[in-house]
TORVEX-137083 format. One record per residue: residue in one letter; residue number from 1; x, z, y of N, C-alpha, C in turn. Coordinates in pm, 1 decimal. Layout:
ZALO  resn  resi       n_u       n_w       n_v      ca_u      ca_w      ca_v       c_u       c_w       c_v
ZALO     A   NUM         X         Z         Y         X         Z         Y         X         Z         Y
...
END
This chain:
ZALO  resn  resi       n_u       n_w       n_v      ca_u      ca_w      ca_v       c_u       c_w       c_v
ZALO     X     1    -428.4    2271.0    2061.0    -559.3    2216.7    2024.9    -540.4    2085.3    1949.6
ZALO     X     2    -617.9    2068.4    1842.5    -615.7    1943.6    1766.8    -750.9    1875.3    1783.4
ZALO     X     3    -748.9    1755.1    1837.7    -870.6    1675.5    1854.3    -874.8    1566.7    1746.7
ZALO     X     4    -992.4    1545.8    1690.5   -1012.6    1434.8    1598.7   -1107.7    1336.1    1663.2
ZALO     X     5   -1056.7    1220.1    1700.3   -1138.8    1121.8    1771.9   -1193.3    1018.1    1674.8
ZALO     X     6   -1326.7    1005.6    1672.1   -1393.6     911.4    1582.4   -1479.1     816.4    1665.6
ZALO     X     7   -1470.1     688.8    1635.1   -1545.1     590.1    1713.0   -1609.1     486.5    1622.0
ZALO     X     8   -1734.9     454.9    1650.6   -1802.0     343.6    1584.9   -1852.9     249.7    1692.9
ZALO     X     9   -1879.2     125.5    1653.5   -1912.6      23.9    1752.8   -2060.2      -9.8    1759.5
ZALO     X    10   -2136.0      24.1    1654.3   -2279.8      -2.1    1654.3   -2351.0     113.0    1585.2
ZALO     X    11   -2479.6     124.0    1609.3   -2557.8     232.1    1549.8   -2571.6     216.4    1399.4
ZALO     X    12   -2546.4      96.3    1347.4   -2557.9      73.8    1204.0   -2435.5     124.0    1127.8
ZALO     X    13   -2326.3     146.5    1197.2   -2205.5     194.4    1131.7   -2214.8     344.5    1106.4
ZALO     X    14   -2139.0     389.1    1007.6   -2139.8     530.0     970.1   -2008.0     593.8    1012.2
ZALO     X    15   -2017.7     693.5    1096.1   -1897.4     758.8    1147.8   -1845.1     866.6    1053.9
ZALO     X    16   -1924.4     900.7     951.2   -1890.0    1012.4     863.1   -1756.5     993.3     792.2
ZALO     X    17   -1723.2     869.4     755.9   -1598.4     845.3     683.3   -1477.7     885.3     767.8
ZALO     X    18   -1480.2     848.8     895.8   -1370.6     886.3     985.1   -1360.3    1038.0     998.3
ZALO     X    19   -1475.7    1102.8    1015.2   -1478.8    1249.1    1027.5   -1421.8    1313.4     901.8
ZALO     X    20   -1465.8    1264.5     787.4   -1420.1    1319.3     659.2   -1269.0    1302.0     642.1
ZALO     X    21   -1218.5    1186.5     676.4   -1074.9    1160.6     661.9    -991.9    1254.3     749.2
ZALO     X    22   -1036.7    1275.5     871.7    -961.6    1362.3     963.5    -967.0    1508.1     918.9
ZALO     X    23   -1087.3    1555.4     884.3   -1102.4    1696.4     845.2   -1033.0    1728.1     713.7
ZALO     X    24   -1014.5    1628.4     628.9    -945.7    1653.0     501.9    -798.4    1686.4     524.6
ZALO     X    25    -743.5    1640.7     635.9    -603.2    1667.6     668.5    -591.0    1775.7     775.8
ZALO     X    26    -685.8    1775.7     869.3    -686.6    1873.4     978.7    -822.8    1942.8     983.0
ZALO     X    27    -845.9    2038.2     892.3    -978.2    2102.1     882.3   -1022.8    2176.5    1007.8
ZALO     X    28    -930.2    2213.5    1094.6    -965.6    2287.0    1216.2    -974.4    2196.0    1339.3
ZALO     X    29    -965.4    2067.4    1317.5    -969.6    1974.3    1431.1   -1105.9    1977.0    1498.5
ZALO     X    30   -1105.7    1965.2    1630.5   -1230.1    1953.3    1706.1   -1270.1    1806.2    1705.8
ZALO     X    31   -1376.5    1775.3    1633.4   -1418.4    1636.5    1618.2   -1494.9    1589.1    1741.8
ZALO     X    32   -1453.0    1477.6    1795.0   -1520.4    1415.2    1909.1   -1568.6    1277.5    1864.3
ZALO     X    33   -1700.0    1255.8    1872.6   -1758.5    1129.9    1825.1   -1799.0    1042.3    1942.7
ZALO     X    34   -1784.6     912.5    1920.5   -1821.2     819.7    2026.9   -1870.9     687.8    1968.3
ZALO     X    35   -1978.0     637.6    2028.1   -2026.8     504.5    1994.2   -1994.7     413.8    2110.4
ZALO     X    36   -1923.8     307.7    2081.9   -1879.4     217.8    2188.0   -1885.4      75.2    2137.9
ZALO     X    37   -1942.7     -12.2    2216.7   -1952.5    -152.7    2179.1   -1852.6    -233.2    2259.2
ZALO     X    38   -1765.8    -301.8    2190.4   -1668.7    -386.2    2258.5   -1526.9    -349.4    2223.8
ZALO     X    39   -1431.0    -423.6    2276.5   -1290.8    -400.1    2245.5   -1211.5    -348.9    2364.7
ZALO     X    40   -1272.4    -338.0    2482.3   -1199.5    -292.4    2599.6   -1190.1    -140.7    2601.2
ZALO     X    41   -1077.8     -91.3    2655.0   -1056.0      52.7    2660.8   -1149.8     119.8    2759.7
ZALO     X    42   -1176.7      54.2    2871.1   -1261.9     114.1    2973.0   -1399.9     144.6    2915.6
ZALO     X    43   -1453.1     260.1    2953.2   -1587.7     293.3    2910.0   -1593.9     390.0    2794.0
ZALO     X    44   -1481.6     422.7    2734.0   -1482.0     519.0    2624.1   -1478.8     659.1    2684.3
ZALO     X    45   -1597.0     704.4    2721.2   -1608.2     827.5    2798.8   -1555.3     949.4    2724.2
ZALO     X    46   -1586.8     959.5    2594.8   -1543.8    1077.1    2519.4   -1392.0    1080.0    2504.0
ZALO     X    47   -1332.3     964.5    2481.4   -1186.1     959.4    2472.9   -1124.7     993.9    2607.9
ZALO     X    48   -1185.3     945.7    2714.9   -1136.4     979.2    2849.4   -1137.2    1130.6    2871.8
ZALO     X    49   -1242.1    1197.1    2822.1   -1251.6    1343.1    2837.3   -1137.9    1412.9    2764.0
ZALO     X    50   -1107.6    1363.4    2643.3    -997.0    1421.9    2567.2    -866.1    1404.1    2643.4
ZALO     X    51    -844.7    1284.1    2694.8    -719.6    1253.8    2764.4    -701.7    1341.7    2888.2
ZALO     X    52    -812.3    1377.2    2953.9    -804.5    1462.9    3072.3    -777.4    1608.6    3033.5
ZALO     X    53    -830.9    1650.9    2918.6    -815.7    1790.1    2875.2    -682.9    1815.9    2805.0
ZALO     X    54    -634.3    1716.1    2732.0    -517.3    1736.3    2646.8    -394.7    1779.6    2727.2
ZALO     X    55    -324.1    1879.2    2671.5    -204.6    1931.9    2735.7     -84.5    1912.7    2644.2
ZALO     X    56      32.1    1938.3    2699.9     154.9    1928.1    2621.7     143.7    2013.6    2495.9
ZALO     X    57     173.4    1956.4    2381.5     165.2    2028.5    2255.2      36.1    2005.6    2179.8
ZALO     X    58     -66.6    1953.0    2248.0    -193.0    1920.9    2180.4    -174.7    1797.4    2092.1
ZALO     X    59    -267.9    1781.8    1998.2    -262.0    1669.5    1903.9    -394.1    1594.0    1904.5
ZALO     X    60    -386.8    1462.2    1905.5    -505.5    1377.4    1891.6    -490.2    1297.4    1763.1
ZALO     X    61    -588.9    1310.1    1674.5    -583.2    1243.8    1543.9    -682.5    1128.2    1541.4
ZALO     X    62    -636.8    1013.3    1495.4    -721.4     894.8    1479.0    -719.4     852.9    1332.8
ZALO     X    63    -830.6     803.5    1283.3    -833.1     752.5    1146.2    -740.2     632.2    1133.9
ZALO     X    64    -738.5     547.5    1235.5    -647.6     432.8    1237.1    -617.6     395.3    1381.0
ZALO     X    65    -515.9     313.2    1398.9    -474.4     274.1    1533.1    -584.6     197.7    1606.0
ZALO     X    66    -671.5     128.6    1530.4    -780.0      51.9    1593.1    -882.8     141.6    1659.8
ZALO     X    67    -888.7     269.7    1620.2    -982.4     362.8    1683.8    -932.8     404.5    1822.2
ZALO     X    68    -804.3     393.9    1846.2    -749.3     429.0    1977.5    -762.9     310.9    2072.7
ZALO     X    69    -725.8     194.6    2026.0    -738.8      73.4    2106.8    -712.3     -46.9    2019.0
ZALO     X    70    -792.0    -153.4    2037.5    -765.7    -277.3    1965.3    -695.9    -379.5    2053.7
ZALO     X    71    -669.6    -340.0    2178.1    -596.1    -428.0    2267.8    -452.2    -380.7    2270.9
ZALO     X    72    -360.4    -464.4    2229.2    -221.7    -423.7    2209.7    -158.1    -368.9    2336.8
ZALO     X    73    -174.1    -438.8    2447.7    -107.7    -397.4    2571.3    -157.9    -261.5    2619.2
ZALO     X    74    -290.3    -242.5    2618.7    -347.2    -115.0    2664.1    -313.5      -2.9    2566.6
ZALO     X    75    -316.9     -34.4    2436.4    -287.2      67.0    2336.4    -144.9     118.0    2347.4
ZALO     X    76     -49.5      26.9    2360.7      91.1      66.8    2370.5     117.3     142.7    2499.9
ZALO     X    77      53.9     100.6    2608.5      69.9     169.5    2736.9      17.3     312.6    2728.5
ZALO     X    78    -100.1     329.8    2665.5    -157.3     463.4    2650.2     -69.6     549.4    2560.2
ZALO     X    79     -19.0     490.6    2453.3      70.0     562.1    2361.0     190.7     616.9    2437.2
ZALO     X    80     254.7     534.1    2515.9     372.7     576.3    2591.9     339.1     687.0    2691.3
ZALO     X    81     224.8     673.1    2757.9     183.2     773.7    2856.0     164.5     909.8    2790.0
ZALO     X    82      93.6     912.0    2677.1      68.0    1038.0    2607.5     196.2    1095.3    2548.2
ZALO     X    83     280.3    1009.3    2495.6     408.6    1055.1    2440.5     491.8    1123.2    2548.8
ZALO     X    84     497.8    1063.5    2665.2     576.6    1119.7    2775.4     518.6    1251.8    2825.7
ZALO     X    85     388.6    1273.6    2802.6     324.6    1399.8    2841.3     341.2    1507.2    2734.7
ZALO     X    86     401.8    1471.7    2621.4     422.2    1569.0    2514.8     300.3    1590.1    2427.7
ZALO     X    87     208.9    1493.5    2428.0      88.6    1501.7    2343.9     115.7    1428.6    2212.8
ZALO     X    88      88.0    1494.9    2102.4     114.3    1437.4    1970.6       1.7    1343.0    1929.6
ZALO     X    89      36.6    1230.0    1873.6     -60.4    1132.5    1823.8     -39.8    1113.8    1674.3
ZALO     X    90    -150.4    1118.6    1600.5    -145.4    1100.6    1455.1    -241.9     989.9    1415.9
ZALO     X    91    -194.4     895.6    1335.9    -277.2     785.3    1286.3    -276.3     791.9    1133.8
ZALO     X    92    -387.2     833.3    1075.1    -391.2     859.8     931.5    -355.3     737.9     847.3
ZALO     X    93    -388.7     620.4     894.1    -359.6     499.0     816.7    -227.3     432.9     857.4
ZALO     X    94    -166.5     481.6     964.1     -39.1     425.0    1009.7      55.9     536.6    1051.3
ZALO     X    95      88.9     625.1     956.9     173.3     739.8     991.9     310.0     698.1    1045.5
ZALO     X    96     350.6     576.9    1014.1     483.3     532.8    1057.8     493.8     517.4    1209.3
ZALO     X    97     379.7     521.9    1281.0     387.4     518.5    1428.1     339.1     649.3    1491.0
ZALO     X    98     322.5     754.3    1412.4     292.2     885.6    1470.4     400.4     919.9    1573.3
ZALO     X    99     364.5     996.7    1674.3     465.1    1034.0    1774.4     577.7    1116.9    1713.1
ZALO     X   100     548.3    1194.0    1607.8     654.0    1270.6    1541.0     759.0    1177.5    1481.4
ZALO     X   101     713.5    1064.3    1428.6     806.5     966.4    1372.6     893.7     907.6    1483.1
ZALO     X   102     831.9     881.7    1596.7     906.4     827.8    1711.4    1007.3     930.8    1762.4
ZALO     X   103     964.5    1057.2    1768.3    1054.7    1163.9    1812.2    1175.1    1174.8    1719.1
ZALO     X   104    1149.4    1157.7    1589.4    1257.7    1165.9    1491.7    1359.0    1053.8    1514.3
ZALO     X   105    1307.7     936.5    1548.7    1397.4     824.0    1576.9    1485.8     855.6    1697.3
ZALO     X   106    1427.0     924.1    1795.2    1503.4     962.9    1914.2    1609.9    1066.7    1878.6
ZALO     X   107    1570.9    1167.3    1799.2    1663.0    1276.4    1764.7    1772.4    1232.8    1668.4
ZALO     X   108    1749.1    1124.0    1595.7    1847.2    1077.0    1497.0    1953.1     985.5    1557.2
ZALO     X   109    1956.3     978.8    1688.1    2057.1     894.1    1751.5    2198.0     945.1    1720.3
ZALO     X   110    2288.4     853.0    1706.4    2426.5     887.2    1672.9    2494.6     955.8    1791.1
ZALO     X   111    2572.7    1060.9    1761.8    2640.0    1135.8    1867.1    2762.7    1059.7    1917.1
ZALO     X   112    2785.4    1072.0    2045.6    2902.4    1009.2    2104.8    3030.1    1082.1    2060.3
ZALO     X   113    3139.6    1009.6    2054.1    3265.9    1065.6    2003.7    3369.5    1088.6    2112.8
ZALO     X   114    3341.6    1035.2    2232.0    3439.8    1049.2    2338.5    3553.2     949.7    2327.8
ZALO     X   115    3534.7     848.5    2245.2    3636.6     745.3    2226.6    3576.9     608.5    2259.5
ZALO     X   116    3658.7     505.3    2238.6    3611.5     369.4    2264.8    3497.1     329.7    2172.4
ZALO     X   117    3484.2     400.5    2060.5    3377.4     370.5    1964.2    3239.8     396.0    2025.8
ZALO     X   118    3235.7     478.2    2131.4    3107.2     511.7    2194.4    3034.1     387.7    2245.0
ZALO     X   119    3108.7     285.9    2281.6    3045.8     162.0    2328.4    2959.6     102.9    2217.2
ZALO     X   120    3013.8     105.6    2094.7    2940.2      53.6    1978.6    2823.0     144.6    1945.2
ZALO     X   121    2847.6     277.2    1947.1    2742.1     373.3    1912.8    2625.8     364.8    2011.0
ZALO     X   122    2657.5     345.6    2138.1    2551.2     332.5    2238.0    2464.3     211.0    2208.5
ZALO     X   123    2528.6     101.7    2171.0    2454.1     -19.4    2136.9    2365.0       0.9    2015.4
ZALO     X   124    2417.1      72.3    1915.1    2338.8      99.7    1793.9    2217.8     185.9    1827.1
ZALO     X   125    2239.4     290.6    1908.4    2129.0     379.4    1946.3    2020.2     304.0    2021.5
ZALO     X   126    2061.5     218.6    2113.5    1963.5     140.5    2189.4    1885.8      46.9    2097.7
ZALO     X   127    1956.0     -10.2    2000.6    1890.9    -101.4    1905.9    1788.8     -27.0    1820.1
ZALO     X   128    1824.1      94.8    1774.9    1731.9     174.4    1693.3    1605.9     210.3    1771.6
ZALO     X   129    1621.7     239.7    1900.5    1505.6     272.7    1982.4    1417.8     150.0    2003.7
ZALO     X   130    1480.0      34.5    2018.9    1402.9     -89.1    2033.2    1320.5    -113.6    1907.7
ZALO     X   131    1379.6     -90.7    1790.2    1307.5    -109.0    1664.3    1188.4     -14.3    1654.3
ZALO     X   132    1209.6     112.4    1694.7    1101.1     211.2    1687.8     985.8     170.6    1778.8
ZALO     X   133    1018.6     129.3    1901.2     914.0      87.0    1994.7     843.0     -39.0    1944.7
ZALO     X   134     919.2    -127.7    1883.1     860.9    -252.3    1833.7     760.0    -225.3    1723.2
ZALO     X   135     788.4    -127.3    1637.8     693.9     -91.8    1531.7     559.3     -50.3    1589.9
ZALO     X   136     564.2      27.5    1696.9     441.0      73.6    1761.4     366.0     -45.1    1821.0
ZALO     X   137     438.8    -132.1    1889.7     375.5    -250.0    1949.1     310.1    -337.0    1842.3
ZALO     X   138     379.3    -356.1    1730.7     327.1    -440.9    1623.0     197.8    -384.2    1566.3
ZALO     X   139     190.6    -251.7    1551.3      69.9    -188.6    1496.6     -51.5    -218.7    1584.0
ZALO     X   140     -34.8    -207.8    1715.1    -146.0    -238.3    1805.9    -176.4    -387.7    1807.4
ZALO     X   141     -72.9    -469.6    1797.7     -94.3    -614.4    1793.8    -172.4    -655.1    1669.2
ZALO     X   142    -143.3    -590.5    1555.9    -214.9    -620.7    1431.9    -361.6    -581.6    1441.8
ZALO     X   143    -388.3    -466.8    1505.6    -527.0    -423.1    1522.5    -603.6    -522.0    1609.7
ZALO     X   144    -538.6    -569.4    1715.5    -603.1    -666.9    1803.9    -625.6    -798.9    1730.8
ZALO     X   145    -526.1    -842.1    1653.4    -536.6    -968.6    1580.8    -647.1    -962.4    1475.8
ZALO     X   146    -665.7    -843.8    1416.4    -770.0    -828.1    1315.3    -907.7    -857.5    1374.0
ZALO     X   147    -931.8    -811.1    1495.7   -1059.3    -838.7    1561.8   -1073.4    -988.0    1589.1
ZALO     X   148    -966.5   -1048.7    1638.9    -970.7   -1192.3    1668.2    -994.0   -1274.3    1541.7
ZALO     X   149    -926.1   -1235.9    1432.5    -942.1   -1308.0    1306.0   -1083.3   -1293.9    1252.0
ZALO     X   150   -1140.5   -1174.9    1270.0   -1276.3   -1151.6    1221.6   -1375.2   -1241.5    1294.5
ZALO     X   151   -1359.3   -1253.5    1424.1   -1445.5   -1343.4    1501.8   -1431.1   -1487.3    1451.7
ZALO     X   152   -1306.7   -1527.7    1424.9   -1282.4   -1664.5    1380.7   -1339.9   -1689.0    1241.7
ZALO     X   153   -1322.0   -1591.3    1149.8   -1375.1   -1607.8    1013.8   -1526.7   -1615.2    1015.0
ZALO     X   154   -1588.6   -1532.8    1098.1   -1734.7   -1535.8    1107.7   -1782.0   -1670.5    1160.6
ZALO     X   155   -1713.7   -1719.6    1263.3   -1748.7   -1849.5    1321.2   -1733.8   -1960.7    1218.1
ZALO     X   156   -1623.6   -1958.7    1142.3   -1599.1   -2061.7    1041.4   -1698.9   -2051.9     926.9
ZALO     X   157   -1733.8   -1926.8     888.8   -1830.4   -1907.8     780.9   -1967.0   -1963.0     817.1
ZALO     X   158   -2007.5   -1939.2     941.1   -2136.9   -1990.6     987.3   -2135.2   -2143.1     991.2
ZALO     X   159   -2022.4   -2200.4    1036.8   -2011.5   -2346.2    1044.4   -2014.3   -2408.6     904.9
ZALO     X   160   -1946.2   -2343.9     808.5   -1946.6   -2393.8     670.9   -2086.5   -2388.7     612.4
ZALO     X   161   -2155.9   -2278.0     636.5   -2292.6   -2264.0     585.8   -2383.2   -2369.9     647.2
ZALO     X   162   -2362.4   -2398.2     775.2   -2444.2   -2499.8     842.8   -2419.8   -2638.3     780.7
ZALO     X   163   -2293.2   -2669.9     752.8   -2259.8   -2799.6     694.4   -2314.5   -2813.7     552.8
ZALO     X   164   -2327.6   -2699.3     484.6   -2380.8   -2701.5     348.2   -2532.9   -2698.8     345.2
ZALO     X   165   -2592.9   -2706.7     461.9   -2738.3   -2715.9     468.8   -2810.6   -2583.7     474.9
ZALO     X   166   -2735.9   -2472.9     489.0   -2801.7   -2342.7     497.6   -2853.4   -2321.5     638.8
ZALO     X   167   -2962.3   -2247.3     647.7   -3021.9   -2220.2     778.7   -2938.6   -2118.0     854.1
ZALO     X   168   -2894.4   -2157.0     972.8   -2819.2   -2065.5    1057.9   -2897.2   -2036.2    1184.2
ZALO     X   169   -2948.1   -2141.1    1247.7   -3033.1   -2118.5    1364.1   -3158.1   -2045.4    1322.4
ZALO     X   170   -3195.6   -1943.3    1393.8   -3308.0   -1859.6    1353.6   -3441.7   -1919.5    1396.8
ZALO     X   171   -3523.4   -1951.6    1297.2   -3658.5   -1997.3    1325.5   -3746.9   -1876.6    1352.9
ZALO     X   172   -3850.2   -1898.0    1427.2   -3940.3   -1789.0    1462.6   -4000.9   -1728.3    1336.6
ZALO     X   173   -3986.0   -1597.2    1322.3   -4042.9   -1527.7    1208.3   -3956.2   -1530.2    1084.7
ZALO     X   174   -3839.9   -1597.7    1090.8   -3752.4   -1606.8     973.4   -3631.7   -1515.1     991.3
ZALO     X   175   -3566.8   -1480.9     879.8   -3448.5   -1395.5     883.7   -3327.2   -1476.5     843.6
ZALO     X   176   -3220.9   -1466.5     919.9   -3100.2   -1541.4     887.9   -3042.9   -1495.7     754.6
ZALO     X   177   -3009.9   -1593.6     669.0   -2951.6   -1561.9     539.1   -2820.0   -1487.4     554.9
ZALO     X   178   -2735.1   -1534.3     645.1   -2604.6   -1472.5     663.9   -2618.7   -1328.8     713.5
ZALO     X   179   -2703.3   -1307.4     813.3   -2723.2   -1172.9     866.9   -2780.0   -1079.5     761.0
ZALO     X   180   -2878.1   -1128.5     686.3   -2942.4   -1046.1     584.0   -2841.3   -1001.9     480.0
ZALO     X   181   -2754.9   -1093.6     438.9   -2654.1   -1060.6     338.6   -2558.0    -954.4     390.8
ZALO     X   182   -2516.5    -967.6     515.6   -2422.7    -871.6     574.0   -2485.1    -733.0     585.8
ZALO     X   183   -2606.5    -726.1     639.7   -2673.8    -596.7     652.4   -2698.2    -533.9     515.2
ZALO     X   184   -2736.9    -616.9     418.4   -2764.9    -566.5     283.7   -2638.7    -511.7     219.0
ZALO     X   185   -2528.7    -583.3     232.5   -2403.1    -537.9     172.6   -2354.6    -409.1     238.1
ZALO     X   186   -2377.8    -395.3     367.2   -2339.6    -271.4     434.6   -2418.3    -152.9     378.3
ZALO     X   187   -2547.1    -174.0     355.2   -2631.7     -69.3     296.5   -2585.9     -36.4     155.2
ZALO     X   188   -2555.8    -139.3      76.1   -2511.0    -118.9     -61.8   -2381.3     -38.0     -64.8
ZALO     X   189   -2285.9     -74.1      19.9   -2157.8      -3.0      24.7   -2175.8     143.6      62.9
ZALO     X   190   -2269.2     167.8     152.2   -2288.8     303.5     204.0   -2371.5     391.0     110.3
ZALO     X   191   -2471.3     332.4      41.9   -2568.5     416.2     -28.9   -2572.3     400.2    -181.0
ZALO     X   192   -2526.3     288.9    -235.6   -2540.1     266.7    -379.8   -2440.6     350.9    -459.6
ZALO     X   193   -2485.5     402.3    -573.4   -2401.4     488.7    -656.8   -2274.7     418.7    -703.4
ZALO     X   194   -2282.3     289.5    -724.2   -2165.7     214.0    -770.4   -2047.8     228.4    -675.2
ZALO     X   195   -2077.4     247.5    -547.4   -1972.0     254.9    -446.5   -1960.4     394.5    -384.6
ZALO     X   196   -2007.0     494.9    -458.0   -1991.9     633.1    -413.1   -2109.8     691.4    -339.4
ZALO     X   197   -2219.7     615.8    -329.0   -2338.8     666.1    -261.6   -2427.2     747.6    -354.2
ZALO     X   198   -2550.1     772.1    -312.8   -2640.1     857.8    -390.6   -2763.2     784.9    -443.3
ZALO     X   199   -2780.2     657.5    -408.0   -2901.8     585.4    -445.9   -2881.7     499.2    -570.0
ZALO     X   200   -2986.7     492.5    -651.0   -2986.2     404.1    -767.2   -3002.9     259.8    -720.9
ZALO     X   201   -2991.8     166.7    -814.3   -3010.1      25.9    -778.3   -3150.0       1.1    -721.6
ZALO     X   202   -3250.4      60.6    -786.9   -3388.4      40.2    -742.0   -3409.3      95.7    -601.3
ZALO     X   203   -3351.5     213.2    -575.5   -3365.3     275.0    -443.2   -3289.3     195.2    -336.7
ZALO     X   204   -3172.3     145.6    -374.8   -3094.0      63.4    -281.9   -3166.9     -66.1    -250.6
ZALO     X   205   -3224.1    -125.3    -354.8   -3300.0    -249.7    -338.6   -3414.6    -230.2    -240.4
ZALO     X   206   -3481.8    -116.1    -253.2   -3594.8     -87.1    -164.6   -3547.4     -65.2     -20.7
ZALO     X   207   -3438.0       7.3      -5.0   -3387.4      34.1     129.4   -3342.5     -94.8     198.6
ZALO     X   208   -3274.0    -180.6     125.4   -3223.6    -305.5     183.5   -3331.2    -412.9     191.9
ZALO     X   209   -3442.3    -388.3     121.0   -3553.2    -484.9     118.5   -3506.1    -622.2      68.9
ZALO     X   210   -3443.3    -618.9     -49.2   -3395.5    -741.7    -112.3   -3442.6    -745.4    -256.8
ZALO     X   211   -3433.4    -861.8    -319.0   -3474.4    -876.7    -458.3   -3368.4    -818.0    -550.8
ZALO     X   212   -3405.5    -795.9    -675.4   -3310.2    -741.3    -772.3   -3194.1    -838.1    -794.8
ZALO     X   213   -3225.3    -967.5    -800.6   -3119.9   -1067.1    -819.8   -3020.6   -1066.9    -703.4
ZALO     X   214   -3073.8   -1052.1    -582.4   -2985.5   -1046.7    -465.2   -2897.0    -922.8    -469.7
ZALO     X   215   -2954.6    -810.5    -511.0   -2877.7    -686.7    -521.2   -2760.4    -704.3    -616.4
ZALO     X   216   -2787.7    -758.0    -735.4   -2681.8    -776.6    -834.5   -2577.3    -876.5    -785.5
ZALO     X   217   -2622.2    -980.1    -715.6   -2528.8   -1078.8    -660.8   -2437.4   -1014.7    -557.1
ZALO     X   218   -2495.8    -937.8    -465.8   -2416.7    -874.9    -360.6   -2319.4    -771.8    -418.5
ZALO     X   219   -2364.4    -697.0    -519.7   -2276.6    -598.1    -582.4   -2157.7    -666.6    -648.9
ZALO     X   220   -2184.4    -777.0    -714.7   -2076.5    -850.4    -781.3   -1976.4    -904.3    -679.1
ZALO     X   221   -2028.4    -958.0    -570.1   -1940.2   -1011.0    -465.9   -1857.7    -899.7    -401.0
ZALO     X   222   -1920.2    -784.2    -379.7   -1848.4    -671.2    -320.3   -1738.0    -620.8    -412.3
ZALO     X   223   -1765.4    -615.0    -541.9   -1663.7    -571.1    -638.1   -1542.9    -664.1    -635.0
ZALO     X   224   -1569.2    -793.2    -624.4   -1459.6    -890.4    -617.8   -1377.4    -871.4    -490.5
ZALO     X   225   -1445.6    -844.1    -380.3   -1375.1    -821.4    -254.1   -1289.2    -696.2    -261.9
ZALO     X   226   -1343.4    -591.0    -323.8   -1270.7    -464.4    -335.6   -1148.1    -480.3    -424.2
ZALO     X   227   -1160.1    -561.0    -529.6   -1046.4    -585.1    -618.1    -931.4    -651.7    -543.6
ZALO     X   228    -965.4    -732.4    -445.1    -862.9    -804.6    -369.8    -808.0    -724.6    -252.3
ZALO     X   229    -871.1    -611.2    -220.1    -820.1    -527.8    -111.2    -841.1    -380.8    -146.8
ZALO     X   230    -936.6    -315.1     -82.2    -974.1    -177.2    -114.3   -1114.3    -153.6     -61.3
ZALO     X   231   -1179.8     -50.3    -113.0   -1317.1     -23.7     -69.6   -1321.3      11.7      79.0
ZALO     X   232   -1218.3      82.1     128.4   -1216.5     118.3     270.6   -1204.6      -5.7     358.2
ZALO     X   233   -1120.6     -99.8     315.6   -1105.5    -223.8     392.6   -1235.1    -304.0     393.9
ZALO     X   234   -1303.2    -307.9     279.0   -1428.1    -384.2     269.3   -1536.2    -319.7     355.3
ZALO     X   235   -1544.1    -186.9     352.6   -1641.4    -115.9     436.7   -1615.8    -146.4     584.0
ZALO     X   236   -1489.8    -137.2     625.2   -1455.4    -167.7     764.9   -1491.3    -311.2     799.9
ZALO     X   237   -1469.0    -402.3     705.8   -1496.5    -544.1     730.0   -1644.0    -566.3     759.9
ZALO     X   238   -1731.6    -506.9     676.6   -1874.9    -528.5     697.4   -1926.6    -453.4     818.4
ZALO     X   239   -1865.2    -339.6     850.3   -1902.3    -271.3     974.1   -1872.2    -359.4    1094.7
ZALO     X   240   -1760.7    -429.7    1088.7   -1723.4    -516.1    1200.6   -1808.8    -642.0    1204.6
ZALO     X   241   -1847.8    -692.1    1085.9   -1940.0    -805.1    1083.6   -2068.6    -769.2    1158.1
ZALO     X   242   -2121.1    -650.0    1127.8   -2244.0    -603.9    1192.8   -2221.8    -588.9    1342.6
ZALO     X   243   -2103.9    -539.2    1378.9   -2070.7    -523.0    1521.0   -2078.5    -657.1    1593.9
ZALO     X   244   -2023.4    -760.6    1534.0   -2023.6    -893.5    1595.8   -2165.3    -946.7    1609.5
ZALO     X   245   -2245.0    -931.4    1503.0   -2383.1    -980.0    1505.1   -2462.0    -912.7    1616.4
ZALO     X   246   -2447.9    -781.0    1627.9   -2526.1    -707.6    1726.6   -2478.8    -736.0    1869.0
ZALO     X   247   -2351.3    -765.9    1885.4   -2303.1    -806.0    2017.8   -2368.1    -936.4    2060.1
ZALO     X   248   -2376.0   -1030.4    1966.2   -2436.7   -1159.7    1997.1   -2584.5   -1144.1    2030.7
ZALO     X   249   -2652.2   -1054.4    1958.0   -2793.8   -1031.4    1984.8   -2813.5    -970.1    2122.7
ZALO     X   250   -2720.5    -882.3    2162.0   -2729.8    -818.0    2293.3   -2713.9    -920.0    2405.7
ZALO     X   251   -2626.8   -1019.9    2383.8   -2601.1   -1121.3    2486.3   -2716.0   -1219.5    2499.7
ZALO     X   252   -2794.5   -1236.3    2392.3   -2903.2   -1335.2    2393.8   -3019.7   -1290.6    2481.2
END
């Protein structure tokens, strides 16, 4: 059985991209969708169901390592547990830590010779396994750090805007400039024809409820961001911005 696990953190995010990415490589995968708010592993009921059902030889596909876990310690622990059970893990954006890659590292160990050289070969084999495990740990650590950095960048951006005299504290009946820009850019990325959507500028403007000048400004800023990274990275970035905003609103 091949499972495709897709997770979004807020209702404003679009899970279709993850589904599309998985099905393009594994068209027969059983897609399991989950909406989960937060970074802790506990509470991901649909993933828990997969983990209980999965048997030796089954495969679980993730769009990226962050969909499995953004906490490095829990992610690596789960990876090891599933690997030891013979369950295959595939990460479309990080194939270098797929369980098949790890298995290959294990199978490529140097054979013993029955001579004194075996002492050296044993050391080399152990070192190669340490490197393979370290790669997996680093991938989960990077996913966790990305969340932490995003929180910090958002905090710094709000502080900079406040120092520049922009309204950050929400007055009654007013809309935060920063929040409005983030929500609008998310809509533009998802629906505007310029970025692969189906809506014209006028239709996008109406959906986002922004002025024409704001639309053109946001499109220009998004193009610059995409040039410096990729459209997928920018989409993920704004999805996470929205996730942070909605978490704060929930706590208030």
